[in-house]
C-alpha positions in Angstrom: -52.9 16.0 -44.3 -51.0 19.3 -44.4 -52.3 20.1 -47.9 -55.7 20.9 -46.4 -54.2 24.0 -44.9 -54.5 26.5 -47.8 -52.3 29.2 -46.2 -48.7 28.4 -47.2 -47.1 30.1 -44.2 -49.5 28.5 -41.7 -48.9 25.1 -43.4 -45.1 25.4 -42.9 -45.6 26.6 -39.3 -47.8 23.5 -38.5 -45.2 21.2 -40.2 -42.5 22.9 -38.1 -44.5 22.3 -34.9 -45.2 18.7 -35.8 -41.5 18.2 -36.5 -40.6 19.5 -33.1 -43.1 17.3 -31.4 -41.8 14.2 -33.3 -38.2 15.2 -32.5 -39.0 15.5 -28.7 -40.8 12.2 -28.8 -37.9 10.5 -30.5 -35.5 12.0 -27.9 -37.8 10.8 -25.1 -38.0 7.3 -26.6 -34.3 7.1 -27.6 -35.5 6.2 -31.1 -33.0 3.7 -32.7 -30.6 4.4 -29.9 -29.8 7.8 -31.5 -30.4 10.0 -28.5 -29.3 8.1 -25.4 -30.9 7.7 -22.0 -33.5 10.2 -20.7 -34.7 10.1 -17.1 -38.2 8.7 -16.8 -40.8 9.7 -14.2 -39.6 6.9 -11.9 -36.1 8.3 -12.0 -37.5 11.8 -11.2 -39.4 10.5 -8.2 -36.4 8.5 -6.9 -33.3 10.4 -7.7 -29.9 8.8 -7.1 -27.4 11.4 -6.3 -24.3 9.3 -6.9 -22.9 5.8 -6.4 -19.4 5.6 -5.1 -16.5 3.5 -6.5 -14.6 0.9 -4.6 -10.9 -0.1 -4.6 -9.7 -3.6 -3.9 -6.4 -5.3 -3.4 -5.3 -8.1 -5.8 -6.6 -10.6 -3.3 -10.1 -9.0 -3.1 -9.9 -6.9 0.1 -11.7 -3.5 0.1 -9.1 -0.8 0.8 -10.9 2.4 -0.1 -13.9 4.1 -1.6 -14.5 7.2 -3.7 -17.8 9.1 -3.0 -18.8 12.6 -2.3 -18.6 12.5 1.5 -19.9 16.1 1.7 -23.3 15.5 0.0 -25.1 15.7 3.4 -28.7 16.6 2.6 -30.5 19.4 4.4 -34.2 20.4 4.4 -35.5 23.7 3.1 -36.1 25.0 6.6 -32.5 24.5 7.4 -31.3 26.8 4.6 -30.9 30.5 5.2 -33.2 32.7 3.1 -30.1 34.6 2.1 -28.8 31.5 0.2 -32.1 31.0 -1.6 -32.4 34.7 -2.5 -28.8 34.9 -3.7 -29.3 31.8 -5.9 -32.6 33.0 -7.4 -31.3 36.6 -8.0 -28.1 35.4 -9.7 -29.1 32.2 -11.5 -32.8 32.4 -12.3 -34.7 35.5 -11.3 -37.9 34.2 -13.0 -37.7 30.9 -11.1 -41.1 31.2 -9.4 -42.8 32.2 -12.7 -41.8 29.4 -15.2 -42.6 25.7 -15.3 -39.1 24.4 -15.7 -38.0 26.1 -18.9 -37.8 29.9 -19.3 -38.0 30.5 -23.0 -37.9 34.3 -22.5 -34.5 33.9 -20.7 -33.4 31.4 -23.3 -34.0 33.7 -26.3 -32.6 36.8 -24.5 -29.4 34.9 -23.7 -29.0 34.0 -27.4 -29.3 37.7 -28.3 -26.9 38.7 -25.6 -24.4 36.1 -26.7 -24.7 37.3 -30.3 -23.9 40.8 -29.1 -20.8 39.5 -27.3 -22.2 39.4 -23.7 -22.2 35.6 -23.2 -24.6 34.4 -20.5 -26.5 31.2 -19.8 -30.2 30.8 -20.2 -30.7 27.6 -18.2 -33.1 27.7 -15.3 -32.3 26.3 -11.8 -34.5 23.4 -12.7 -32.5 22.7 -15.9 -29.3 22.9 -14.0 -30.7 20.5 -11.5 -31.6 18.1 -14.3 -28.0 18.3 -15.7 -26.4 17.9 -12.3 -28.6 15.1 -10.9 -29.1 13.0 -14.0 -25.8 13.7 -15.9 -27.6 14.5 -19.1 -24.5 15.6 -20.9 -22.2 12.7 -20.0 -21.3 10.2 -22.6 -23.2 7.4 -21.0 -26.4 9.5 -21.4 -25.7 10.1 -25.1 -26.7 8.0 -28.1 -25.2 7.6 -31.6 -25.7 11.2 -32.4 -23.1 12.3 -29.9 -20.5 12.2 -32.7 -22.2 15.2 -34.4 -21.2 18.3 -32.4 -24.1 20.7 -33.0 -26.7 18.0 -32.9 -25.2 16.6 -29.7 -25.7 20.0 -28.0 -29.2 20.3 -29.3 -30.2 16.8 -28.1 -28.7 17.5 -24.6 -30.6 20.8 -24.3 -33.8 19.1 -25.3 -33.3 16.3 -22.8 -32.7 19.0 -20.1 -36.0 20.7 -21.1 -37.9 17.4 -20.9 -36.3 16.5 -17.6 -37.0 20.0 -16.2 -40.7 19.7 -17.0 -40.8 16.3 -15.3 -39.1 17.7 -12.2 -41.5 20.6 -12.0 -44.4 18.2 -12.4 -43.2 16.0 -9.4 -41.8 18.7 -7.1 -42.8 22.1 -5.8 -40.5 25.1 -6.0 -39.1 24.7 -2.4 -38.3 21.0 -3.0 -36.5 21.9 -6.3 -34.4 24.5 -4.6 -33.6 22.0 -1.8 -32.6 19.3 -4.3 -30.5 21.8 -6.2 -28.6 23.1 -3.2 -28.0 19.6 -1.9 -26.4 18.5 -5.2 -24.6 21.5 -6.6 -20.8 21.2 -6.7 -18.5 23.7 -4.9 -15.2 22.3 -6.2 -12.5 20.2 -4.4 -14.9 17.2 -4.3 -17.3 19.2 -2.2 -21.0 18.8 -3.0 -24.0 20.4 -1.3 -24.6 23.6 0.5 -24.1 22.1 3.9 -20.5 21.0 3.0 -19.8 24.5 1.6 -21.0 26.5 4.6 -19.0 24.2 6.9 -15.9 24.1 4.8 -15.6 27.8 4.2 -17.3 29.4 7.2 -17.6 26.6 9.8 -21.4 27.3 9.9 -24.5 25.3 9.2 -26.5 26.6 6.1 -29.1 28.4 8.3 -26.5 30.6 10.0 -24.7 32.3 7.1 -24.9 36.0 6.5 -26.0 37.5 3.1 -22.4 38.3 2.3 -21.3 34.7 3.0 -24.3 33.4 1.0 -23.3 35.6 -1.9 -19.7 34.3 -1.7 -20.9 30.7 -2.0 -23.5 31.3 -4.7 -20.9 33.3 -6.6 -18.6 30.3 -6.7 -21.2 28.4 -8.8 -20.2 30.3 -12.0 -16.6 28.9 -11.8 -15.6 27.0 -8.6 -11.9 27.3 -9.2 -11.8 30.9 -10.5 -13.9 32.2 -7.6 -12.6 30.0 -4.8 -12.2 32.3 -1.8 -9.2 30.3 -0.5 -7.1 30.3 -3.7 -8.5 33.5 -5.4 -9.7 35.8 -2.6 -9.7 39.0 -4.8 -11.8 37.4 -7.5 -14.1 35.8 -4.9 -14.8 39.3 -3.4 -15.4 40.7 -6.9 -17.9 37.9 -7.7 -19.5 38.1 -4.3 -20.2 41.8 -4.8 -21.7 41.1 -8.2 -24.1 38.6 -6.5 -24.9 41.2 -3.8 -25.7 43.6 -6.6 -28.1 41.2 -8.1 -29.8 40.7 -4.7 -30.1 44.5 -4.3 -31.4 44.9 -7.8 -34.3 42.5 -7.4 -35.3 43.6 -3.9 -33.7 40.9 -1.8 -31.4 43.3 -0.2 -31.7 47.0 0.9 -29.3 49.6 -0.5 -27.9 50.1 3.0 -27.2 46.4 3.5 -25.6 46.2 0.0 -23.3 49.0 0.9 -22.3 47.4 4.2 -21.8 43.8 2.9 -19.7 44.8 -0.2 -17.1 46.5 2.1 -16.7 43.5 4.3 -13.8 41.0 4.0 -14.7 37.4 3.1 -14.1 36.3 6.7 -13.3 32.7 6.0 -13.2 30.2 8.9 -11.3 27.1 7.8 -11.2 25.3 11.2 -13.8 22.7 10.2 -12.4 19.2 9.8 -14.2 16.4 8.1 -14.1 13.3 10.3 -15.0 10.7 7.7 -12.0 9.6 5.7 -13.7 7.0 3.5 -10.7 4.8 3.7 -8.3 7.5 2.7 -4.9 6.2 2.1 -1.8 6.7 0.0 -2.9 3.8 -2.2 -6.4 5.2 -2.7 -5.0 8.6 -3.8 -2.4 6.9 -6.0 -5.1 4.9 -7.8 -7.1 8.1 -8.3 -4.1 9.8 -9.9 -3.3 6.7 -12.0 -6.9 6.6 -13.4 -7.3 10.3 -13.9 -6.6 10.2 -17.7 -8.7 7.0 -18.1 -11.7 8.5 -16.4 -11.4 11.6 -18.5 -11.0 9.7 -21.8 -13.9 7.4 -21.0 -16.1 10.0 -19.3 -16.3 8.3 -15.9 -16.4 9.9 -12.5 -14.8 7.9 -9.7 -17.0 9.6 -7.1 -20.3 9.0 -8.9 -20.3 6.1 -11.3 -20.1 3.1 -9.0 -16.9 1.6 -10.4 -15.1 -1.4 -8.9 -11.3 -1.0 -9.2 -9.0 -4.0 -8.8 -5.4 -3.1 -7.9 -2.1 -5.0 -8.0 -1.5 -4.4 -4.4 -0.8 -7.6 -2.3 -2.5 -7.2 1.0 0.0 -9.4 2.8 3.1 -7.6 1.5 1.4 -4.3 2.1 0.9 -5.2 5.7 4.5 -6.4 6.1 5.8 -3.2 4.5 3.6 -1.0 6.8 4.8 -3.0 9.9 8.5 -2.6 8.9 8.0 1.1 8.2 6.3 1.7 11.6 9.0 -0.4 13.4 12.0 1.3 11.9 10.7 4.8 11.5 9.7 4.9 15.2 13.3 4.0 16.0 14.7 6.5 13.5 12.6 9.3 15.0 13.8 8.6 18.5 17.4 8.6 17.2 16.8 11.9 15.4 15.2 13.5 18.5 18.1 12.3 20.7 20.6 13.8 18.4 19.1 17.3 18.2 17.4 17.4 21.7 16.2 20.9 22.3 18.2 22.4 19.4 16.5 23.3 16.2 17.4 20.9 13.4 17.0 23.3 10.4 20.5 23.9 9.3 22.4 25.1 6.3 25.2 23.1 4.6 27.7 24.4 7.2 25.6 23.2 10.1 24.5 26.7 11.2 20.8 27.2 12.2 18.7 29.0 9.6 17.5 32.0 11.5 14.4 32.9 9.4 13.3 29.3 8.9 10.0 29.5 10.9 9.1 32.9 9.3 9.5 31.5 5.8 7.6 28.3 6.8 4.7 30.5 7.9 4.7 32.4 4.7 4.4 29.2 2.7 1.1 28.2 4.4 -2.1 28.9 2.4 -3.6 30.8 5.3 -0.7 33.4 5.4 -2.0 35.1 2.2 -5.5 35.4 3.7 -4.1 36.8 7.0 -1.9 39.3 5.1 -5.0 40.5 3.3 -7.1 40.5 6.4 -4.6 42.5 8.5 -3.4 44.6 5.5 0.2 43.2 5.9 0.4 44.0 9.6 3.1 41.5 10.6 2.5 42.1 14.3 -1.1 40.9 14.0 -0.1 38.0 11.8 2.5 37.0 14.3 -0.1 37.1 17.1 -2.3 34.8 15.1 0.5 32.3 14.6 1.4 32.5 18.3 -2.1 32.1 19.7 -2.5 28.7 21.4 -5.3 26.4 20.4 -6.4 22.8 21.2 -5.5 20.3 18.6 -4.6 16.6 18.0 -1.2 15.8 16.7 0.5 12.7 15.3 2.9 10.7 17.6 4.3 7.3 17.3 2.3 6.4 20.3 -1.0 7.4 18.7 -2.9 10.7 18.4 -2.2 13.2 21.2 -4.4 16.0 22.4 -2.4 19.1 23.1 -2.4 22.9 23.1 -0.2 24.3 20.3 0.1 27.6 18.6 0.6 27.5 14.8 4.3 28.1 15.4 4.5 25.2 17.8 2.8 23.0 15.2 5.3 24.0 12.5 8.2 23.3 14.9 6.8 19.9 15.9 5.9 18.6 12.4 9.1 19.9 10.7 11.1 17.6 12.9 9.2 14.5 12.0 10.9 12.1 9.5 8.9 10.5 6.7 9.4 7.8 4.1 8.3 6.5 0.8 8.4 2.8 -0.2 7.4 0.8 -3.3 7.8 -2.8 -4.2 7.2 -4.2 -7.7 7.3 -7.6 -9.4 9.2 -6.8 -12.6 8.1 -10.0 -14.4 4.5 -9.0 -14.3 4.9 -5.2 -13.8 2.6 -5.3 -10.8 3.1 -2.9 -8.0 2.8 -5.0 -4.8 3.5 -2.4 -2.1 2.8 1.3 -1.9 3.7 3.2 1.3 3.5 6.9 0.6 4.4 8.0 4.1 4.2 7.3 7.8 0.5 8.4 8.3 -1.9 9.5 5.6 -4.2 11.4 8.0 -1.4 13.8 9.0 0.9 13.7 6.0 -1.1 13.6 2.8 1.9 14.2 0.5 2.8 10.9 -1.3 6.6 10.2 -1.1 6.4 7.4 -3.7 5.5 9.4 -6.8 4.7 13.0 -5.8 7.9 13.7 -3.9 11.3 13.9 -5.7 14.6 13.9 -3.9 18.3 13.6 -4.7 19.0 9.9 -5.4 22.6 10.0 -4.1 24.6 6.8 -4.8 21.6 4.8 -5.8 22.1 6.5 -9.2 25.6 5.2 -9.6 24.5 2.0 -11.3 23.4 3.9 -14.4 27.0 4.9 -14.9 28.2 1.3 -14.6 25.3 0.2 -16.9 26.5 2.7 -19.5 30.0 1.3 -19.2 28.9 -2.3 -19.5 26.8 -1.5 -22.6 29.7 0.3 -24.3 32.6 -2.1 -24.2 33.5 -2.4 -20.5 33.2 -5.6 -18.4 32.7 -6.1 -14.6 36.3 -7.1 -14.4 37.8 -4.0 -16.0 40.0 -2.2 -13.4 40.4 1.4 -12.4 42.6 2.9 -9.7 41.1 4.6 -6.7 42.9 7.9 -7.1 42.1 11.6 -7.4 40.3 12.6 -10.6 39.6 16.1 -12.0 37.1 16.6 -14.8 36.7 19.8 -16.8 33.3 20.5 -18.3 31.2 23.4 -19.5 28.0 24.3 -17.7 25.9 27.3 -18.8 28.8 28.6 -20.9 31.2 28.6 -18.0 34.2 26.3 -17.6 33.9 24.1 -14.5 36.1 21.6 -12.8 34.7 18.7 -10.9 37.0 16.8 -8.5 35.0 14.6 -6.1 36.4 13.2 -2.9 35.8 9.7 -1.6 33.7 9.3 1.5 36.6 9.4 3.9 38.4 12.1 1.9 41.2 9.6 1.2 42.3 7.6 -1.8 43.6 4.1 -1.5 45.4 4.1 -4.8 44.3 0.5 -5.1 43.3 -1.1 -8.3 39.6 -2.3 -8.3 37.3 -4.0 -10.7 34.2 -2.2 -11.7 32.1 -4.6 -9.7 34.2 -4.0 -6.6 34.0 -0.2 -7.1 30.2 -0.2 -7.5 29.8 -2.6 -4.6 31.9 -0.4 -2.3 30.5 2.8 -4.0 33.9 4.4 -4.7 33.4 8.0 -5.9 36.7 8.4 -7.6 36.2 5.3 -9.8 32.6 6.2 -10.6 33.9 9.7 -11.7 36.5 8.0 -14.0 33.8 5.8 -15.5 31.6 8.9 -16.0 34.4 10.6 -17.8 35.1 7.6 -20.0 31.5 7.0 -21.1 30.2 10.6 -21.0 27.7 12.1 -18.6 25.2 12.8 -21.3 25.3 9.1 -22.2 24.5 8.2 -18.6 21.5 10.5 -18.7 20.4 8.7 -21.9 20.6 5.3 -20.3 18.8 6.4 -17.1 15.9 7.7 -19.3 16.0 4.6 -21.3 15.5 2.4 -18.2 12.5 4.5 -17.0 13.7 7.7 -15.2 11.3 10.4 -16.5 12.4 13.4 -14.4 14.7 15.9 -16.2 18.3 15.2 -15.5 21.1 17.8 -15.7 23.9 16.3 -17.9 26.9 17.2 -15.8 29.6 14.9 -14.4 28.0 14.7 -11.0 24.9 13.1 -12.5 26.4 9.7 -11.8 26.6 10.5 -8.1 22.9 11.3 -7.9 22.8 15.1 -7.8 19.3 15.1 -9.6 15.9 14.8 -8.0 13.9 11.7 -8.8 11.0 9.8 -7.3 10.9 6.4 -5.6 8.5 5.3 -8.3 11.0 6.1 -11.0 13.9 4.5 -9.3 12.0 1.2 -8.7 10.8 1.2 -12.3 14.3 1.8 -13.7 15.9 -0.9 -11.4 13.1 -3.3 -12.6 14.6 -3.2 -16.0 17.6 -5.3 -14.8 15.5 -8.1 -13.3 13.1 -8.0 -16.3 15.8 -9.2 -18.7 16.5 -5.7 -20.0 12.8 -4.8 -20.7 11.6 -1.5 -19.4 8.1 -1.7 -17.9 5.1 0.6 -17.4 4.2 -0.4 -13.8 0.7 -1.6 -13.3 -1.3 -0.4 -10.3 -4.7 -1.4 -11.6 -5.5 -4.6 -13.5 -9.3 -4.3 -14.0 -12.2 -1.9 -13.8 -15.8 -3.1 -13.7 -19.1 -1.2 -13.5 -21.5 -1.4 -10.5 -23.0 -4.7 -11.9 -19.6 -6.4 -12.4 -19.4 -5.9 -16.2 -15.7 -5.4 -17.2 -15.1 -1.9 -18.6 -11.3 -2.1 -19.0 -8.5 -4.6 -18.3 -4.9 -3.3 -18.2 -2.0 -5.4 -19.6 1.7 -5.0 -19.0 3.5 -2.8 -21.6 7.3 -3.4 -22.1 10.0 -2.0 -24.2 13.5 -3.2 -24.9 15.9 -0.9 -23.1 19.1 -3.0 -22.8 20.3 -6.4 -23.8 19.6 -9.5 -21.8 23.3 -10.0 -21.3 23.9 -6.5 -19.9 20.8 -6.8 -17.7 22.1 -10.0 -16.1 25.6 -8.6 -15.7 24.0 -5.6 -13.8 22.3 -8.1 -11.4 25.7 -9.6 -10.9 27.1 -6.1 -10.2 24.3 -5.4 -7.6 25.3 -8.6 -5.7 28.6 -6.9 -5.2 27.1 -4.7 -2.5 26.9 -7.9 -0.4 29.8 -9.9 -1.7 32.6 -7.4 -2.4 35.0 -6.1 0.3 33.4 -3.1 2.0 30.1 -3.6 0.0 27.6 -1.0 1.1 24.7 -3.4 1.5 26.5 -5.7 4.0 24.4 -4.4 6.9 21.8 -6.8 5.7 23.9 -9.7 7.1 22.4 -8.6 10.5 19.0 -9.8 9.4 19.3 -13.6 9.9 15.9 -14.2 8.4 17.2 -13.3 4.9 20.0 -15.8 4.6 18.5 -19.3 4.0 18.5 -21.7 1.1 21.3 -20.0 -0.7 19.3 -16.8 -0.9 20.9 -13.9 -2.8 20.1 -10.2 -2.5 21.5 -7.2 -4.4 21.1 -3.6 -3.8 22.4 -0.1 -3.5 22.5 2.5 -0.7 22.5 6.2 -1.3 22.7 9.4 0.8 22.5 13.0 -0.4 24.3 16.1 0.9 24.3 16.6 4.6 22.5 13.3 5.2 19.2 14.9 3.9 18.0 11.9 2.0 18.6 8.2 2.8 17.9 5.6 0.1 18.0 1.9 -0.3 17.2 0.0 -3.5 16.9 -3.8 -2.8 16.7 -6.6 -5.4 15.7 -10.2 -4.8 15.1 -12.9 -7.4 11.4 -11.8 -7.7 11.1 -8.3 -6.4 12.5 -4.8 -6.6 12.0 -2.5 -3.6 12.8 1.2 -3.3 12.8 3.1 0.0 13.5 6.8 0.8 13.8 8.3 4.3 14.1 11.9 5.3 12.3 15.0 6.5 9.9 16.8 4.2 12.0 20.0 4.5 15.5 19.6 3.1 16.9 21.9 5.8 16.1 19.3 8.4 18.4 16.3 8.5 20.8 14.1 10.5 24.2 15.4 11.3 26.6 12.4 10.8 27.2 9.4 8.6 26.7 7.1 11.6 23.1 8.3 12.0 21.9 9.5 8.6 23.3 7.3 5.8 20.9 5.3 3.7 22.4 2.2 5.1 21.3 3.3 8.6 17.9 4.7 7.6 16.4 3.1 4.5 18.2 -0.2 4.4 16.8 -1.4 7.8 13.3 -1.0 6.5 14.1 -3.3 3.6 15.7 -5.9 5.8 12.8 -6.0 8.2 10.3 -6.1 5.4 11.9 -9.0 3.5 12.3 -10.9 6.8 8.5 -10.7 7.2 7.9 -11.7 3.6 10.2 -14.8 3.7 8.8 -15.8 7.1 5.3 -16.2 5.6 5.0 -19.4 3.6 1.9 -18.0 1.9 3.4 -14.8 0.8 4.2 -16.2 -2.6 7.9 -15.2 -2.4 10.6 -17.6 -1.2 14.4 -17.7 -0.8 16.6 -18.5 -3.7 19.5 -17.3 -5.9 19.3 -14.8 -8.7 18.3 -16.2 -12.1 21.0 -17.9 -14.2 22.1 -16.1 -17.4 19.2 -15.7 -19.8 21.6 -15.7 -22.7 25.2 -16.4 -23.5 27.5 -14.1 -21.5 30.4 -12.9 -23.7 32.0 -10.5 -21.2 34.3 -11.7 -18.5 32.8 -11.2 -15.0 34.2 -13.9 -12.6 37.0 -11.9 -11.0 37.0 -12.3 -7.2 38.4 -9.3 -5.3 41.1 -9.8 -2.7 39.9 -10.3 0.8 41.3 -7.3 2.7 40.5 -5.6 6.0 38.1 -2.6 5.4 37.9 0.8 6.9 34.8 0.7 9.1 34.6 4.5 9.3 33.9 5.1 5.6 30.5 6.7 4.8 27.9 6.8 2.1 27.0 10.4 1.6 26.8 13.3 -0.8 28.6 16.2 0.8 28.3 19.7 -0.6 29.8 20.8 -2.8 31.4 17.6 -3.9 28.1 15.8 -4.7 27.5 12.2 -3.7 30.0 10.3 -1.5 29.2 6.8 -0.6 30.0 3.6 1.2 28.8 1.8 4.3 31.4 -0.7 5.4 30.4 -3.0 8.2 32.7 -5.8 9.4 33.7 -7.8 6.4 31.7 -11.0 5.8 32.5 -13.8 3.4 29.9 -13.7 0.6 27.2 -16.3 0.7 27.6 -17.0 4.4 25.3 -16.3 7.3 27.4 -14.8 10.1 
């Protein structure tokens, strides 16, 4: 056919045109599945902006959703002309002249890029095609996606085809409306209405040209030009957009000069009411799946996934009830202790004078105020002291009040928080996740985002190291002063920890007794014997991932770790010495129920079965040994039936800042932290602030609820019998002696962790 064309160059040109037509047809038809999905006319006429994902508990209860809550559509008449003009002037000045694809702009952008001035050539319609139909995501790509340059060419062709279809179905105003309703502004915010409310507390029809330029300027890079996080760059980009508006006649020279000199003028007072089931679990699942979504090219907020977690709705409810019950009591205790006094104190108990000033400076708005008022501290102070109506959290429900920003800081700084996690080590499934007392008012997750000093809950890693390196639970040490020389940062140091009561009994104790009673002097001797670097090695081996400073005090919990890490590491003992990767999600399906991924437990041998079982026996010492620090659990009568056994470890950091309890039953491991978010705020005595008085009661109340429910799946019972032959001696009962009921369980500066909560002595295995 082509041979009929005598002119060689014309013949080649015609062949080239035919090839392009055939290529576009192949793309449109997805020939041999090479090119992937392309939106058809029905898709264009009925666009689906996004389909949210849903999160379920292990027993099928919906507990949260992910979708772009801010994609509230507006009509063209509800959009300020300034927004439209800024968009056209910046993104596609020939928008009203082309039919979806602007080849002039496309080729000039190629030339500009070749000269080093990189700029895009996509029209607004093409960008809409990409945003609305995800033409560049893996699910829209065919077999050719594995060839880099060809993949880009196919995506561009699909955008052209889709853009022409869009222009065929919609007029220019409708295209602009669709675009502005779907374009992302970062931070999971989609659509112009969301953006105007979020940044200026205005509807889209009320923004000024300067505000419109700020928002449209963000489209180039939503993080880089975010006016909250990068105000200087945002102003620079806004002025560039204003310059484009002035250049193309959308703005007068006088208005351009006025608007470029104005501050951004953010108003961040708008609060989104719809929480979409926001919870600590929902956010934890999102963090847990972040890498999976990236690797598999899925968007939780748009792809309609169904996510099945390991969370047990019954246990979760019991945990939340226990937290609410005990934290309410703890807050009342805390408020009674401090009264009208300010609780932010240094290690000597003196009030920190500049605490409020520093707290203000840490707020994101402080930087904006400083720029707005040019560093005038008087005006900034006036802003923080200006009263305003607001709702605040209380344990009796939300309260309407009038607070200044300073009042709000004072109020919330005094509130205690908690983190709690329960896991079933045999399956690796996380059963309970309580990230705090109230997600609406306290977003920070205290299970795996927060890290705090572990106190004496870290001591078991010292005893684990000893048992795995020649020692037995029956080996004896004397409770006496110890002084350890070591080098830190090239300097010679001496570490001489005191016991909780600043006394030494000079009594000989087995390792089990010493760990159960949490004796600092013996823990220090064990640390010296096995080596503090070795203890760090074993802690990491069991599942602690945070960096640990290898110094003698490491065994007394001087490092910061998360509740998540501690529960994971303690699970190694109940899981026969196998370290686990905890599971929060078991299965993900698509919107139609097709399985996309199932997650299986991954384990790794950390310690021997014998040592793991011996550690469980050691943990029981907290209940059974004289002065054991877990013996406050005897007060919970619902725990002691059918020969039930519980092991655990309390912990308290310096100045009673952090209270911990790690509880172990035959099936579950639970970790609980209690404290204020600011470390300067804390209890002032061992009687009020120890882990045995703050975190342990939550565990006791939780397990009582679990055991009381015959359908919970968890019952009373003793710890498992040895999984293998036990070669080390361990049956060495301690003498029954009267105990000092004034001993404490705390880490006092600068002596690091001091421990021990000694209730009245009870005979092990009995229910008083």
